[in-house]
N, CA, C and O atoms as a MOPAC input file, in Angstrom:
PM7 MOZYME 1SCF
protein

 N     61.73900 1   -24.38700 1    48.38400 1
 C     62.05900 1   -25.70000 1    47.88500 1
 C     60.77800 1   -26.35600 1    47.35100 1
 O     59.72200 1   -26.28400 1    47.97900 1
 N     60.89200 1   -26.98900 1    46.19400 1
 C     59.79700 1   -27.76700 1    45.62400 1
 C     60.30400 1   -29.18900 1    45.42500 1
 O     61.41600 1   -29.40300 1    44.94200 1
 N     59.46400 1   -30.16900 1    45.80800 1
 C     59.82500 1   -31.56700 1    45.59600 1
 C     58.61100 1   -32.33500 1    45.10000 1
 O     57.47000 1   -31.97100 1    45.38400 1
 N     58.87100 1   -33.39900 1    44.35600 1
 C     57.79800 1   -34.28300 1    43.88900 1
 C     57.29900 1   -35.11200 1    45.06800 1
 O     58.06700 1   -35.45300 1    45.96800 1
 N     56.01500 1   -35.43100 1    45.05600 1
 C     55.44100 1   -36.31200 1    46.06400 1
 C     54.70500 1   -37.44900 1    45.35700 1
 O     54.26300 1   -37.30500 1    44.21700 1
 N     54.58400 1   -38.56200 1    46.04200 1
 C     53.93400 1   -39.75800 1    45.50600 1
 C     52.46000 1   -39.46800 1    45.26100 1
 O     51.76700 1   -38.91100 1    46.11200 1
 N     51.99700 1   -39.86200 1    44.06800 1
 C     50.61100 1   -39.61000 1    43.67500 1
 C     50.06800 1   -40.80600 1    42.91000 1
 O     50.83400 1   -41.63200 1    42.41400 1
 N     48.73800 1   -40.90000 1    42.81500 1
 C     48.13500 1   -41.95000 1    41.98100 1
 C     48.54000 1   -41.77300 1    40.51500 1
 O     48.88400 1   -40.66800 1    40.09300 1
 N     48.50100 1   -42.83900 1    39.75700 1
 C     48.83200 1   -42.78100 1    38.33200 1
 C     47.97800 1   -41.73000 1    37.64000 1
 O     46.79400 1   -41.58300 1    37.94300 1
 N     48.58100 1   -41.00200 1    36.71200 1
 C     47.86800 1   -39.99100 1    35.95000 1
 C     47.80800 1   -38.63000 1    36.60700 1
 O     47.21000 1   -37.69900 1    36.06800 1
 N     48.42800 1   -38.51000 1    37.77800 1
 C     48.45500 1   -37.22100 1    38.47700 1
 C     49.88700 1   -36.88000 1    38.85300 1
 O     50.75600 1   -37.74900 1    38.91800 1
 N     50.10800 1   -35.61500 1    39.09400 1
 C     51.42600 1   -35.12900 1    39.50400 1
 C     51.25500 1   -34.37100 1    40.80900 1
 O     50.33200 1   -33.57000 1    40.95900 1
 N     52.14900 1   -34.63000 1    41.74700 1
 C     52.09200 1   -33.96000 1    43.03300 1
 C     53.39700 1   -33.26000 1    43.35200 1
 O     54.48000 1   -33.80000 1    43.12700 1
 N     53.28100 1   -32.05300 1    43.87800 1
 C     54.43200 1   -31.26400 1    44.28700 1
 C     54.17800 1   -30.69400 1    45.67000 1
 O     53.05400 1   -30.32200 1    46.00600 1
 N     55.24200 1   -30.62900 1    46.47000 1
 C     55.17400 1   -30.00500 1    47.79400 1
 C     56.21700 1   -28.89500 1    47.82200 1
 O     57.38200 1   -29.10900 1    47.48600 1
 N     55.78200 1   -27.71000 1    48.22600 1
 C     56.67400 1   -26.55500 1    48.24700 1
 C     56.63900 1   -25.88300 1    49.61400 1
 O     55.63600 1   -25.91200 1    50.32800 1
 N     57.77700 1   -25.27700 1    49.94800 1
 C     57.84700 1   -24.52400 1    51.19800 1
 C     58.99400 1   -23.52900 1    51.12100 1
 O     59.91700 1   -23.67100 1    50.31800 1
 N     58.91000 1   -22.53300 1    51.96700 1
 C     59.98400 1   -21.55000 1    52.06800 1
 C     60.04600 1   -20.60600 1    50.88800 1
 O     59.02500 1   -20.27300 1    50.28700 1
 N     61.24700 1   -20.18100 1    50.56600 1
 C     61.48100 1   -19.27600 1    49.44200 1
 C     61.77300 1   -20.11500 1    48.20600 1
 O     62.68900 1   -20.93800 1    48.20600 1
 N     60.99500 1   -19.90400 1    47.15900 1
 C     61.16000 1   -20.68300 1    45.94000 1
 C     62.20700 1   -20.03600 1    45.04800 1
 O     62.22600 1   -18.81800 1    44.87000 1
 N     63.07100 1   -20.86600 1    44.49200 1
 C     64.19000 1   -20.37500 1    43.68900 1
 C     63.98000 1   -20.65300 1    42.20700 1
 O     63.08700 1   -21.40800 1    41.82100 1
 N     64.80300 1   -20.03900 1    41.40200 1
 C     64.78100 1   -20.29800 1    39.96500 1
 C     65.01900 1   -21.78100 1    39.69600 1
 O     64.37200 1   -22.36400 1    38.82600 1
 N     65.93700 1   -22.38900 1    40.43000 1
 C     66.22000 1   -23.81300 1    40.20900 1
 C     65.02600 1   -24.68600 1    40.59100 1
 O     64.84200 1   -25.74500 1    39.99200 1
 N     64.20800 1   -24.28100 1    41.56400 1
 C     62.98600 1   -25.01900 1    41.88300 1
 C     62.07700 1   -25.08600 1    40.65600 1
 O     61.48800 1   -26.12500 1    40.35800 1
 N     61.97700 1   -23.97500 1    39.96300 1
 C     61.14100 1   -23.92100 1    38.75800 1
 C     61.75200 1   -24.76000 1    37.64000 1
 O     61.08300 1   -25.61100 1    37.05400 1
 N     63.02700 1   -24.51200 1    37.35100 1
 C     63.69000 1   -25.13700 1    36.20300 1
 C     63.87800 1   -26.63800 1    36.39500 1
 O     63.70200 1   -27.40900 1    35.45200 1
 N     64.23300 1   -27.05800 1    37.60500 1
 C     64.57600 1   -28.46200 1    37.84600 1
 C     63.41000 1   -29.33500 1    38.31500 1
 O     63.45500 1   -30.55500 1    38.15800 1
 N     62.36500 1   -28.72400 1    38.89000 1
 C     61.27600 1   -29.53600 1    39.44100 1
 C     59.91700 1   -29.16600 1    38.83400 1
 O     59.25800 1   -30.01700 1    38.23700 1
 N     59.49700 1   -27.92400 1    38.98000 1
 C     58.15700 1   -27.53100 1    38.55900 1
 C     57.95200 1   -27.64600 1    37.05000 1
 O     56.99300 1   -28.27700 1    36.60500 1
 N     58.83000 1   -27.05200 1    36.26900 1
 C     58.66400 1   -27.07300 1    34.81500 1
 C     58.70600 1   -28.49100 1    34.23000 1
 O     57.87100 1   -28.81000 1    33.38400 1
 N     59.64900 1   -29.35900 1    34.64800 1
 C     59.61600 1   -30.73600 1    34.13900 1
 C     58.33600 1   -31.48500 1    34.53400 1
 O     57.81500 1   -32.27700 1    33.74800 1
 N     57.83300 1   -31.23900 1    35.73900 1
 C     56.60000 1   -31.90500 1    36.17400 1
 C     55.41900 1   -31.46900 1    35.31900 1
 O     54.61500 1   -32.29800 1    34.89300 1
 N     55.31700 1   -30.18100 1    35.07300 1
 C     54.22500 1   -29.67400 1    34.23700 1
 C     54.37100 1   -30.19300 1    32.81200 1
 O     53.38600 1   -30.59500 1    32.19400 1
 N     55.58200 1   -30.18600 1    32.29400 1
 C     55.81900 1   -30.69100 1    30.93500 1
 C     55.39700 1   -32.15600 1    30.82000 1
 O     54.82000 1   -32.56400 1    29.81300 1
 N     55.68700 1   -32.93800 1    31.85400 1
 C     55.29000 1   -34.35400 1    31.88400 1
 C     53.77100 1   -34.48500 1    31.77100 1
 O     53.26500 1   -35.30100 1    31.00100 1
 N     53.05700 1   -33.67900 1    32.54200 1
 C     51.60300 1   -33.71500 1    32.48200 1
 C     51.05600 1   -33.26300 1    31.14800 1
 O     50.11700 1   -33.86200 1    30.62400 1
 N     51.63300 1   -32.20800 1    30.59100 1
 C     51.19700 1   -31.69100 1    29.28800 1
 C     51.43100 1   -32.74400 1    28.20400 1
 O     50.56800 1   -32.96800 1    27.35600 1
 N     52.59600 1   -33.38600 1    28.23300 1
 C     52.92200 1   -34.39300 1    27.22600 1
 C     52.02600 1   -35.62200 1    27.32600 1
 O     51.82200 1   -36.32300 1    26.33500 1
 N     51.49000 1   -35.88600 1    28.51200 1
 C     50.56200 1   -37.00900 1    28.66900 1
 C     49.19500 1   -36.67400 1    28.07600 1
 O     48.37900 1   -37.56400 1    27.83700 1
 N     48.95500 1   -35.39200 1    27.84400 1
 C     47.68500 1   -34.95300 1    27.27400 1
 C     46.64800 1   -34.55600 1    28.29400 1
 O     45.60200 1   -34.01300 1    27.93600 1
 N     46.92100 1   -34.81800 1    29.56700 1
 C     45.96300 1   -34.50400 1    30.61700 1
 C     46.70900 1   -34.16600 1    31.90500 1
 O     47.18600 1   -35.05700 1    32.60900 1
 N     46.80300 1   -32.88400 1    32.20300 1
 C     47.54300 1   -32.43400 1    33.38000 1
 C     46.60900 1   -32.31300 1    34.57700 1
 O     45.69300 1   -31.49100 1    34.59500 1
 N     46.86400 1   -33.14600 1    35.56600 1
 C     46.15300 1   -33.11500 1    36.84800 1
 C     47.23300 1   -32.90700 1    37.91100 1
 O     48.02200 1   -33.80900 1    38.19400 1
 N     47.25600 1   -31.70600 1    38.49500 1
 C     48.35500 1   -31.30600 1    39.37600 1
 C     47.86600 1   -30.97200 1    40.77600 1
 O     46.94900 1   -30.17000 1    40.95400 1
 N     48.48700 1   -31.59400 1    41.76100 1
 C     48.28800 1   -31.26800 1    43.17200 1
 C     49.50900 1   -30.48200 1    43.61600 1
 O     50.63700 1   -30.95000 1    43.46200 1
 N     49.29500 1   -29.29100 1    44.16800 1
 C     50.40200 1   -28.45000 1    44.63100 1
 C     50.15300 1   -28.12300 1    46.09000 1
 O     49.22200 1   -27.39000 1    46.42100 1
 N     50.99300 1   -28.67200 1    46.96500 1
 C     50.87400 1   -28.46800 1    48.40100 1
 C     51.90100 1   -27.40700 1    48.81300 1
 O     53.10700 1   -27.59500 1    48.65300 1
 N     51.39900 1   -26.30000 1    49.34100 1
 C     52.26000 1   -25.19400 1    49.77600 1
 C     52.13200 1   -25.06700 1    51.28400 1
 O     51.14500 1   -24.53700 1    51.79500 1
 N     53.15900 1   -25.56700 1    52.00300 1
 C     53.05900 1   -25.59200 1    53.46500 1
 C     53.34700 1   -24.23500 1    54.09100 1
 O     52.69600 1   -23.85200 1    55.06300 1
 N     54.29900 1   -23.51700 1    53.55500 1
 C     54.56700 1   -22.14500 1    53.97000 1
 C     55.25000 1   -21.45600 1    52.79700 1
 O     55.78600 1   -22.12100 1    51.91100 1
 N     55.23400 1   -20.13800 1    52.78600 1
 C     55.73700 1   -19.41900 1    51.61800 1
 C     56.45200 1   -18.15800 1    52.05800 1
 O     55.87000 1   -17.27800 1    52.69100 1
 N     57.75000 1   -18.08900 1    51.70100 1
 C     58.56500 1   -16.92300 1    52.02900 1
 C     58.88600 1   -16.09500 1    50.78800 1
 O     59.79300 1   -15.26300 1    50.81500 1
 N     58.15700 1   -16.31200 1    49.71600 1
 C     58.34300 1   -15.52000 1    48.50300 1
 C     59.18100 1   -16.23300 1    47.46100 1
 O     59.52300 1   -17.40900 1    47.58300 1
 N     59.49500 1   -15.45800 1    46.42200 1
 C     60.29000 1   -15.97000 1    45.31100 1
 C     61.67800 1   -15.35400 1    45.36300 1
 O     61.82300 1   -14.14800 1    45.56400 1
 N     62.69500 1   -16.18100 1    45.18100 1
 C     64.06900 1   -15.72200 1    45.18200 1
 C     64.44700 1   -15.05900 1    43.86800 1
 O     63.64100 1   -14.96100 1    42.94300 1
 N     65.66800 1   -14.61600 1    43.81200 1
 C     66.20400 1   -13.96400 1    42.62100 1
 C     66.08500 1   -14.89400 1    41.41100 1
 O     66.48700 1   -16.05500 1    41.47200 1
 N     65.53900 1   -14.38200 1    40.33200 1
 C     65.38500 1   -15.16500 1    39.11500 1
 C     64.12100 1   -15.99600 1    39.07600 1
 O     63.69900 1   -16.42300 1    38.00200 1
 N     63.50900 1   -16.23200 1    40.21700 1
 C     62.29900 1   -17.05000 1    40.25400 1
 C     61.09400 1   -16.29300 1    39.69500 1
 O     60.18600 1   -16.90600 1    39.13400 1
 N     61.07800 1   -14.97000 1    39.84300 1
 C     59.96000 1   -14.18000 1    39.30700 1
 C     59.83600 1   -14.36900 1    37.80300 1
 O     58.73900 1   -14.57000 1    37.28300 1
 N     60.96800 1   -14.30400 1    37.10800 1
 C     60.96300 1   -14.45900 1    35.65500 1
 C     60.49100 1   -15.85900 1    35.28400 1
 O     59.66800 1   -16.01300 1    34.38200 1
 N     61.00100 1   -16.88100 1    35.96900 1
 C     60.58200 1   -18.25500 1    35.69200 1
 C     59.09500 1   -18.44600 1    35.97600 1
 O     58.40600 1   -19.15400 1    35.24100 1
 N     58.60100 1   -17.81800 1    37.03700 1
 C     57.19300 1   -17.91500 1    37.38400 1
 C     56.32800 1   -17.36500 1    36.25100 1
 O     55.34000 1   -17.99000 1    35.86800 1
 N     56.69000 1   -16.21200 1    35.71900 1
 C     55.92300 1   -15.61300 1    34.61900 1
 C     56.03100 1   -16.45000 1    33.35400 1
 O     55.03000 1   -16.66300 1    32.67000 1
 N     57.23600 1   -16.93000 1    33.03000 1
 C     57.41800 1   -17.75700 1    31.83400 1
 C     56.61700 1   -19.04800 1    31.93400 1
 O     55.94200 1   -19.44500 1    30.98400 1
 N     56.69600 1   -19.69700 1    33.08400 1
 C     55.98400 1   -20.95500 1    33.29000 1
 C     54.47600 1   -20.73300 1    33.18400 1
 O     53.77700 1   -21.49500 1    32.51600 1
 N     53.98900 1   -19.70700 1    33.83300 1
 C     52.56300 1   -19.40100 1    33.78500 1
 C     52.07100 1   -19.11400 1    32.38600 1
 O     51.03800 1   -19.64100 1    31.97100 1
 N     52.79200 1   -18.28900 1    31.65600 1
 C     52.37600 1   -17.95400 1    30.29500 1
 C     52.39900 1   -19.16600 1    29.37700 1
 O     51.46900 1   -19.38800 1    28.60200 1
 N     53.47300 1   -19.95100 1    29.47200 1
 C     53.57600 1   -21.13900 1    28.61900 1
 C     52.43800 1   -22.11400 1    28.87000 1
 O     51.77800 1   -22.57000 1    27.93600 1
 N     52.21600 1   -22.42900 1    30.13500 1
 C     51.24700 1   -23.47600 1    30.43700 1
 C     49.81100 1   -23.00300 1    30.33600 1
 O     48.93400 1   -23.78100 1    29.96200 1
 N     49.55100 1   -21.75100 1    30.66000 1
 C     48.17100 1   -21.28700 1    30.60000 1
 C     47.76500 1   -20.90300 1    29.18100 1
 O     46.59400 1   -21.02900 1    28.82300 1
 N     48.69900 1   -20.44300 1    28.37800 1
 C     48.36100 1   -20.01200 1    27.02700 1
 C     48.62400 1   -21.12300 1    26.01100 1
 O     47.70500 1   -21.57000 1    25.32500 1
 N     49.86400 1   -21.56300 1    25.91500 1
 C     50.23300 1   -22.54300 1    24.89400 1
 C     49.66300 1   -23.92700 1    25.17000 1
 O     49.20800 1   -24.60500 1    24.24900 1
 N     49.68400 1   -24.35000 1    26.42800 1
 C     49.30300 1   -25.72400 1    26.77500 1
 C     47.94400 1   -25.81100 1    27.46600 1
 O     47.68700 1   -26.76100 1    28.20500 1
 N     47.07900 1   -24.83500 1    27.23600 1
 C     45.82200 1   -24.76200 1    27.98200 1
 C     44.92900 1   -25.98400 1    27.80600 1
 O     44.19600 1   -26.33800 1    28.73000 1
 N     44.96900 1   -26.63400 1    26.65900 1
 C     44.06700 1   -27.76600 1    26.44000 1
 C     44.45000 1   -28.99800 1    27.26400 1
 O     43.61800 1   -29.88200 1    27.46700 1
 N     45.68200 1   -29.06700 1    27.73500 1
 C     46.11700 1   -30.22100 1    28.53100 1
 C     45.67800 1   -30.11900 1    29.99300 1
 O     45.58600 1   -31.13700 1    30.67900 1
 N     45.40400 1   -28.89700 1    30.48100 1
 C     45.03800 1   -28.71900 1    31.88400 1
 C     43.65500 1   -29.29100 1    32.15600 1
 O     42.68100 1   -28.91500 1    31.50400 1
 N     43.57200 1   -30.19800 1    33.11600 1
 C     42.28900 1   -30.75900 1    33.51700 1
 C     41.90500 1   -30.30600 1    34.92000 1
 O     40.83000 1   -29.74300 1    35.12700 1
 N     42.79000 1   -30.55500 1    35.88200 1
 C     42.49900 1   -30.17200 1    37.26500 1
 C     43.76400 1   -29.70700 1    37.97200 1
 O     44.83900 1   -30.28700 1    37.82200 1
 N     43.59900 1   -28.64400 1    38.74400 1
 C     44.67900 1   -28.11900 1    39.57300 1
 C     44.12300 1   -27.94600 1    40.98000 1
 O     43.14800 1   -27.22600 1    41.19200 1
 N     44.76000 1   -28.61900 1    41.94300 1
 C     44.37100 1   -28.50000 1    43.34900 1
 C     45.50300 1   -27.83900 1    44.11400 1
 O     46.62300 1   -28.34900 1    44.15100 1
 N     45.20200 1   -26.70000 1    44.72400 1
 C     46.15700 1   -26.02700 1    45.59200 1
 C     45.78500 1   -26.35200 1    47.02900 1
 O     44.64800 1   -26.14000 1    47.45100 1
 N     46.74300 1   -26.86500 1    47.77100 1
 C     46.54000 1   -27.20700 1    49.17500 1
 C     47.44300 1   -26.30200 1    49.99200 1
 O     48.66700 1   -26.41700 1    49.92300 1
 N     46.85100 1   -25.40500 1    50.76400 1
 C     47.65000 1   -24.46400 1    51.54600 1
 C     46.82100 1   -23.82400 1    52.64600 1
 O     45.59800 1   -23.72400 1    52.55400 1
 N     47.51300 1   -23.39600 1    53.67900 1
 C     46.90900 1   -22.56300 1    54.71600 1
 C     47.44200 1   -21.13200 1    54.61100 1
 O     47.14900 1   -20.29900 1    55.46800 1
 N     48.21800 1   -20.84500 1    53.57400 1
 C     48.68600 1   -19.47900 1    53.32000 1
 C     47.50800 1   -18.75900 1    52.65900 1
 O     47.29100 1   -18.86100 1    51.45100 1
 N     46.76800 1   -18.04000 1    53.47500 1
 C     45.46600 1   -17.51400 1    53.05100 1
 C     45.53300 1   -16.59100 1    51.83900 1
 O     44.67300 1   -16.66700 1    50.96100 1
 N     46.53800 1   -15.72100 1    51.77600 1
 C     46.57600 1   -14.79900 1    50.63600 1
 C     46.83900 1   -15.53700 1    49.32100 1
 O     46.35800 1   -15.11100 1    48.27100 1
 N     47.59000 1   -16.62900 1    49.36600 1
 C     47.83300 1   -17.42700 1    48.15800 1
 C     46.54100 1   -18.14000 1    47.74800 1
 O     46.19900 1   -18.17600 1    46.56600 1
 N     45.83100 1   -18.70100 1    48.71700 1
 C     44.56700 1   -19.37700 1    48.42700 1
 C     43.54800 1   -18.38200 1    47.86100 1
 O     42.85700 1   -18.69500 1    46.89200 1
 N     43.45000 1   -17.20100 1    48.45000 1
 C     42.50400 1   -16.18700 1    47.96300 1
 C     42.85700 1   -15.73700 1    46.55100 1
 O     41.97500 1   -15.58200 1    45.70600 1
 N     44.14200 1   -15.52800 1    46.29600 1
 C     44.57300 1   -15.12500 1    44.95700 1
 C     44.23300 1   -16.19700 1    43.92600 1
 O     43.78900 1   -15.88900 1    42.82000 1
 N     44.44400 1   -17.45100 1    44.30000 1
 C     44.13000 1   -18.55700 1    43.39200 1
 C     42.64000 1   -18.59900 1    43.09800 1
 O     42.23700 1   -18.75900 1    41.94600 1
 N     41.82300 1   -18.45700 1    44.13000 1
 C     40.36900 1   -18.45900 1    43.92400 1
 C     39.93200 1   -17.27300 1    43.07100 1
 O     39.04000 1   -17.41000 1    42.23300 1
 N     40.55000 1   -16.11100 1    43.27700 1
 C     40.17600 1   -14.91400 1    42.54700 1
 C     40.45100 1   -15.04700 1    41.04500 1
 O     39.68200 1   -14.54800 1    40.22400 1
 N     41.55400 1   -15.72300 1    40.69100 1
 C     41.93800 1   -15.83500 1    39.28700 1
 C     41.61300 1   -17.20600 1    38.67600 1
 O     42.00600 1   -17.47900 1    37.54200 1
 N     40.91200 1   -18.05900 1    39.40300 1
 C     40.60300 1   -19.40700 1    38.91500 1
 C     39.79300 1   -19.37300 1    37.62300 1
 O     39.91700 1   -20.27600 1    36.79600 1
 N     38.98300 1   -18.36900 1    37.44100 1
 C     38.16100 1   -18.27700 1    36.22800 1
 C     39.01600 1   -18.17400 1    34.96700 1
 O     38.55200 1   -18.49300 1    33.87300 1
 N     40.27000 1   -17.72600 1    35.12000 1
 C     41.17300 1   -17.59100 1    33.97400 1
 C     41.88500 1   -18.90300 1    33.63800 1
 O     42.46200 1   -19.04300 1    32.55900 1
 N     41.84300 1   -19.84400 1    34.55100 1
 C     42.56300 1   -21.10600 1    34.36700 1
 C     41.86300 1   -21.95800 1    33.31300 1
 O     40.63400 1   -21.95600 1    33.23000 1
 N     42.63400 1   -22.68400 1    32.50900 1
 C     42.03700 1   -23.49400 1    31.45500 1
 C     41.30200 1   -24.73900 1    31.93200 1
 O     40.43600 1   -25.24000 1    31.21500 1
 N     41.61200 1   -25.24400 1    33.09600 1
 C     40.93300 1   -26.42500 1    33.62800 1
 C     40.20800 1   -26.07100 1    34.91400 1
 O     40.03300 1   -24.89600 1    35.23800 1
 N     39.79200 1   -27.08900 1    35.64100 1
 C     39.14300 1   -26.86900 1    36.92800 1
 C     40.19000 1   -26.55300 1    37.98900 1
 O     41.28300 1   -27.11900 1    37.98100 1
 N     39.85400 1   -25.65500 1    38.89200 1
 C     40.75800 1   -25.25400 1    39.97300 1
 C     39.98700 1   -25.30600 1    41.28500 1
 O     38.86000 1   -24.81800 1    41.37700 1
 N     40.60500 1   -25.89900 1    42.29100 1
 C     40.03600 1   -25.93000 1    43.64300 1
 C     41.14500 1   -25.64100 1    44.64300 1
 O     42.30600 1   -25.97900 1    44.41300 1
 N     40.78000 1   -25.01400 1    45.75200 1
 C     41.73600 1   -24.79700 1    46.83600 1
 C     41.26700 1   -25.58400 1    48.06200 1
 O     40.07000 1   -25.74700 1    48.29900 1
 N     42.22800 1   -26.05900 1    48.81900 1
 C     41.97700 1   -26.86500 1    50.00100 1
 C     42.93200 1   -26.41800 1    51.10300 1
 O     44.02500 1   -25.92900 1    50.81700 1
 N     42.52700 1   -26.58300 1    52.35100 1
 C     43.42000 1   -26.35000 1    53.47800 1
 C     44.36000 1   -27.53300 1    53.64700 1
 O     44.10700 1   -28.61200 1    53.11100 1
 N     45.44300 1   -27.33400 1    54.39100 1
 C     46.41900 1   -28.41200 1    54.59200 1
 C     45.78900 1   -29.65900 1    55.20300 1
 O     46.20300 1   -30.77500 1    54.88900 1
 N     44.80500 1   -29.48500 1    56.06200 1
 C     44.14300 1   -30.63700 1    56.67700 1
 C     43.29300 1   -31.41800 1    55.67700 1
 O     42.83500 1   -32.51800 1    55.98700 1
 N     43.07700 1   -30.86300 1    54.47700 1
 C     42.24600 1   -31.50000 1    53.45200 1
 C     43.07400 1   -32.11000 1    52.32100 1
 O     42.55400 1   -32.32000 1    51.22500 1
 N     44.34300 1   -32.39500 1    52.56600 1
 C     45.19400 1   -32.91100 1    51.49500 1
 C     44.65600 1   -34.20100 1    50.88800 1
 O     44.70200 1   -34.36600 1    49.66900 1
 N     44.15200 1   -35.11200 1    51.69900 1
 C     43.60500 1   -36.36800 1    51.15900 1
 C     42.41800 1   -36.10000 1    50.24800 1
 O     42.28800 1   -36.72400 1    49.19500 1
 N     41.55500 1   -35.18100 1    50.64400 1
 C     40.40300 1   -34.80200 1    49.82600 1
 C     40.87200 1   -34.18600 1    48.49900 1
 O     40.29700 1   -34.46000 1    47.44500 1
 N     41.91300 1   -33.35700 1    48.56000 1
 C     42.45700 1   -32.73600 1    47.34700 1
 C     43.04100 1   -33.78100 1    46.41100 1
 O     42.86100 1   -33.69500 1    45.19600 1
 N     43.73800 1   -34.76900 1    46.96400 1
 C     44.29000 1   -35.86800 1    46.14300 1
 C     43.17100 1   -36.60900 1    45.40800 1
 O     43.28100 1   -36.90500 1    44.21800 1
 N     42.10900 1   -36.89900 1    46.13100 1
 C     40.99100 1   -37.60800 1    45.52300 1
 C     40.34100 1   -36.76100 1    44.43000 1
 O     40.00600 1   -37.27500 1    43.36200 1
 N     40.16200 1   -35.47500 1    44.69200 1
 C     39.52000 1   -34.59100 1    43.71600 1
 C     40.36700 1   -34.46700 1    42.44500 1
 O     39.84700 1   -34.59500 1    41.33600 1
 N     41.67400 1   -34.21800 1    42.60700 1
 C     42.51900 1   -33.97200 1    41.43500 1
 C     42.65300 1   -35.22900 1    40.56500 1
 O     42.82600 1   -35.12600 1    39.35100 1
 N     42.57600 1   -36.39200 1    41.17400 1
 C     42.72800 1   -37.62600 1    40.39600 1
 C     41.38900 1   -38.15000 1    39.87300 1
 O     41.36100 1   -39.10400 1    39.09600 1
 N     40.29200 1   -37.54000 1    40.28800 1
 C     38.95600 1   -37.99300 1    39.86500 1
 C     38.53500 1   -37.53800 1    38.50600 1
 O     37.43500 1   -37.86300 1    38.06000 1

C-alpha cells in the first residue's frame, strides 16, 4: 500500500508498506510524481516501513515509472529521500544513486524528520 503523507509546500511525501500493487503505482505513485514533474521541481520523500515485494502487474508499472521519470523527466528531479530500515532496499538505492538525475539520500526510519528537512531544503 502507498499513501500520500503531509509535507511542506513544494515537496511530495509517500508512505509505503507491505506488498505494492499495480494500483498503488497507477493511483498514487505515478500521479504524485507527475505532480512534482509538472511543478518543475520534484522533491520526493518516500518512507518504506516494510516491504513484501511487488504484486502482479506492479513489476511492469515499476519499470515504466522508473524509465519515464528517470529518462524523460530527469531535469525535474531535485531531491529524493528514501526513509527505510529495509536494508537491502537502502543498499540498492545507494548503489544506484549515481544514476539518478537529482540528489539522492537514504535515511533510517528514526531519521524521518531529518529526511523531511533535507528533501525540502
